N, C-alpha and C positions, 0 to 999 in steps of 0.2 A: 609467563614464559612457557613455551612448549618444550618438550624434551628434544634434545639433539638427536641426530641420526645415530651417533655413536651410543648414546644412552639406550635408544630403542634396539640397536643391534645386540648390546649386552643383555638387555632384558629378554628379548625374543630368542636369542641364541647364547645363553649364559655358558661361560667356560668353567670347567672344573667343578661341576655340581655333583658331589658324591660324598660318601663317608670314606675316609681312609682308615681301614681296619687296624693297621699297625702304626698309626700316627703317634708321635712321641710328644706332641704339644697340641692341646685342644682348648679352645676358649669359646664361651658363649656370652654374648652381650645383647641387651635389648633396650627398647625405649617404651616405657609404659604409656606414654602419651598417645603414640600412634600404633603400638602393638607390634612393631618390627622386632624380629629376633634373628640373630645371625649366629650360627655355630661354625667355627673355623677349625680346620684340621691341618696340621703341619707335620711333615716328615722331614726332620732335620738331621743332616749327616753329623758324624763325629767331629768334623772340622767346622761346623756351624753354617753349612749351606742349606738353604731351603730346597730340598730335592723334589718335594711334592707339596702341593697345597690345594685344598678344596674347601667347599662350603656347602651348607644347607641353610637357606634363608626362608623365613616365613615373613612376608611383608609385601610392600608395593613394588612397582616396577623399578623405582629408584634404588630401593634396598637391594634388589637382585642385581641391577646393573653395577652398583658400586662394589658389591661383593665380588662379582665376576672380574671387574677391572682390577681390584686389589690383588686377586690371585695372579693375574697376568703381570702386574707390575713388579711383584717380588719373587716370583718363581726363579730359582737359580741364583738368588742373591744371598749374601752372608747375612745372618740375623742382625749383626751390628749395623748394617746398612739398611736393612728392611725396617727396623724399629723406628727409623726416622721418618717413614712415610706418614704424611698428614692427610686429613680429610680433604683439605684444599687441593692437594696434589692429585688426589683421586678424581675430584670433581673437575679439575682443570683438564685432566687426561680424557675425560668424557665430554669435553666441550662445554662444561657448565651444568649446573643443576638449578632448578627453581629455588629461591630463597627458603621457602617453607619446607623443602626437602633436605636442605643441607644438614640440619642437626638431628632430625628424627630418623632419616633413612640412611644417612652416610655413616654407618656404624662399623664397617668392615675394618677400617684402620684401627679403631679402638679394640676390636677383637684381636687383630694382629699383634698389637702392643701387649695386650693381656697374655696371649699365648706365649709370646717370646719371653716376657718377664717371668712367667711361671716356669717355663722351660729352663731358663737361666738359674732360677732359685732352686729348682729340683736337681740341677746338675752342678751346683756350686760355682756358677760362673758369675762374673761381675758385669 
């Protein structure tokens, strides 16, 4: 399977690539098999809204595209809604990913879940 036009767009023109200096939630996840590493930064407001989100990814085109799409899908959402985002939803929004890229490169949703869980734990939220 070739990459979709949307995957290529997010790979060649990724959205939200940067470090957020005043992020209050950060998570890093990686896949040892393929070497993809994603660091996700979130700026969450006092009322739980993802005000800003960004990423830095070391990996293949699919890893960059899924990271970019994830940031677009949850920016402005409440963390309780954002935490339900799945790898499948990200892949679907991109028009699909090759099967061999689903598990190794589609790590951004995992990083998002980790960042939100750590944020909630740090702030005494359920």
